[in-house]
VOBA-1610 file (N, C-alpha, C; in pm, whole numbers, padded with zeros to 5 digits, always signed):
BEGIN
Met+00085-00104+00022Met+00000+00007+00012Met+00087+00112+00002Ser+00058+00221-00093Ser+00141+00345-00096Ser+00117+00428-00002Tyr+00185+00553+00014Tyr+00184+00637+00127Tyr+00050+00723+00092Glu+00009+00738-00016Glu-00117+00814-00059Glu-00230+00749-00028Asp-00218+00609-00041Asp-00309+00518-00027Asp-00354+00497+00141Lys-00264+00512+00214Lys-00251+00505+00367Lys-00353+00632+00398Leu-00283+00743+00341Leu-00355+00884+00387Leu-00482+00882+00314Phe-00526+00826+00237Phe-00670+00828+00159Phe-00756+00724+00280Asp-00698+00632+00316Asp-00745+00529+00388Asp-00786+00597+00540Lys-00711+00669+00584Lys-00683+00748+00732Lys-00785+00858+00708Asp-00800+00949+00586Asp-00873+01025+00590Asp-01031+00979+00596Lys-01062+00855+00513Lys-01174+00799+00507Lys-01217+00764+00664Arg-01120+00713+00731Arg-01164+00658+00886Arg-01185+00789+00969Ile-01109+00882+00928Ile-01168+01028+01019Ile-01299+01070+00963Glu-01346+01061+00857Glu-01473+01105+00800Glu-01557+01008+00874Glu-01560+00888+00860Glu-01650+00802+00933Glu-01660+00795+01088Leu-01561+00839+01156Leu-01553+00880+01290Leu-01636+00986+01328Glu-01595+01135+01231Glu-01672+01216+01273Glu-01813+01236+01238Lys-01847+01123+01132Lys-02001+01098+01118Lys-02053+01044+01251Ile-02012+00949+01295Ile-02048+00873+01411Ile-02065+00958+01528Gln-01964+01043+01508Gln-01973+01146+01644Gln-02076+01237+01638Leu-02101+01293+01502Leu-02200+01387+01498Leu-02364+01293+01544Ser-02346+01172+01486Ser-02487+01111+01516Ser-02506+01093+01657Phe-02400+01048+01751Phe-02420+01048+01897Phe-02463+01174+01953Asp-02427+01304+01881Asp-02419+01414+01955Asp-02584+01441+01915Asp-02624+01394+01813Asp-02784+01424+01781Asp-02838+01338+01864Ile-02825+01210+01904Ile-02844+01117+01983Ile-02882+01169+02127Lys-02768+01209+02188Lys-02753+01288+02294Lys-02855+01384+02310Ala-02841+01495+02203Ala-02924+01584+02229Ala-03074+01555+02231Ser-03121+01482+02140Ser-03256+01452+02141Ser-03300+01365+02284Leu-03186+01280+02337Leu-03220+01197+02481Leu-03225+01312+02581Glu-03146+01435+02570Glu-03155+01509+02686Glu-03288+01611+02668Lys-03325+01657+02547Lys-03467+01684+02496Lys-03575+01627+02554Asp-03578+01503+02534Asp-03691+01368+02588Asp-03689+01401+02755Ile-03555+01370+02789Ile-03563+01402+02930Ile-03615+01525+02992Glu-03601+01625+02961Glu-03632+01766+02999Glu-03784+01758+02989Gln-03851+01708+02877Gln-03987+01701+02852Gln-04041+01620+02949Tyr-03999+01484+02975Tyr-04048+01395+03068Tyr-04050+01459+03217Lys-03922+01512+03264Lys-03930+01605+03388Lys-04024+01698+03404Asn-04050+01780+03301Asn-04172+01880+03298Asn-04305+01812+03323Lys-04310+01737+03254Lys-04432+01663+03275Lys-04465+01619+03380Glu-04381+01533+03433Glu-04388+01461+03578Glu-04417+01590+03688Leu-04350+01684+03656Leu-04349+01802+03770Leu-04492+01872+03767Glu-04547+01872+03613Glu-04689+01918+03610Glu-04786+01829+03668Glu-04758+01714+03645Glu-04840+01637+03735Glu-04850+01608+03878Ile-04724+01639+03922Ile-04721+01641+04093Ile-04779+01774+04119Asn-04729+01901+04053Asn-04782+02008+04096Asn-04940+01982+04093Ser-04998+01952+04001Ser-05143+01930+03987Ser-05202+01856+04111Lys-05140+01742+04119Lys-05208+01646+04271Lys-05179+01716+04393Leu-05069+01797+04393Leu-05041+01904+04536Leu-05144+02005+04529Gln-05184+02075+04436Gln-05270+02163+04430Gln-05418+02122+04456Ser-05455+01988+04391Ser-05566+01936+04427Ser-05575+01894+04574Ala-05471+01844+04619Ala-05481+01796+04789Ala-05483+01926+04853Leu-05416+02051+04822Leu-05439+02163+04907Leu-05566+02207+04907Asp-05628+02220+04780Asp-05738+02255+04766Asp-05863+02179+04853Lys-05850+02056+04854Lys-05941+01974+04924Lys-05910+01984+05092Ile-05781+02027+05102Ile-05754+02049+05266Ile-05814+02182+05291Val-05840+02299+05195Val-05877+02411+05232Val-06035+02379+05219Glu-06093+02306+05133Glu-06235+02297+05158Glu-06288+02211+05287Lys-06223+02115+05335Lys-06240+02050+05452Lys-06225+02126+05576Asp-06120+02249+05581Asp-06094+02339+05683Asp-06216+02414+05668Asn-06256+02469+05564Asn-06383+02566+05570Asn-06503+02508+05604Lys-06547+02363+05593Lys-06625+02277+05627Lys-06629+02302+05773Ile-06521+02256+05828Ile-06487+02233+05968Ile-06554+02376+06024Lys-06491+02478+05971Lys-06521+02609+06029Lys-06647+02652+06028Ser-06742+02589+05923Ser-06866+02639+05921Ser-06954+02573+06035Leu-06912+02424+06046Leu-06994+02358+06127Leu-06956+02408+06286Ile-06846+02435+06331Ile-06816+02485+06444Ile-06889+02633+06472Asn-06917+02689+06349Asn-06985+02829+06372Asn-07152+02785+06386Glu-07195+02690+06302Glu-07331+02627+06330Glu-07339+02613+06492Ile-07270+02504+06513Ile-07274+02465+06681Ile-07286+02561+06761Asn-07161+02660+06732Asn-07171+02780+06835Asn-07287+02871+06823Asp-07353+02884+06714Asp-07464+02942+06710Asp-07584+02884+06762Lys-07598+02760+06742Lys-07704+02678+06832Lys-07671+02665+06959Lys-07573+02712+07022Lys-07525+02711+07173Lys-07603+02836+07233Asn-07576+02958+07164Asn-07624+03057+07216Asn-07766+03080+07180
//
């Protein structure tokens, strides 16, 4: 194999490896985006559940206060 053939082969190999690296970079970026979207979705669901729980607590607290007021009114 001549010197030029070796250089040509090495250049081809470099090109192949650069394409593979770009492909990996694309895959990594895509996975990072997917993970970020998944985290955001999970956080939205958790926030929604927490808000719902807080709303129920406030509702029950209000009901308790209302019942206490009714009891106190009947005492008087």
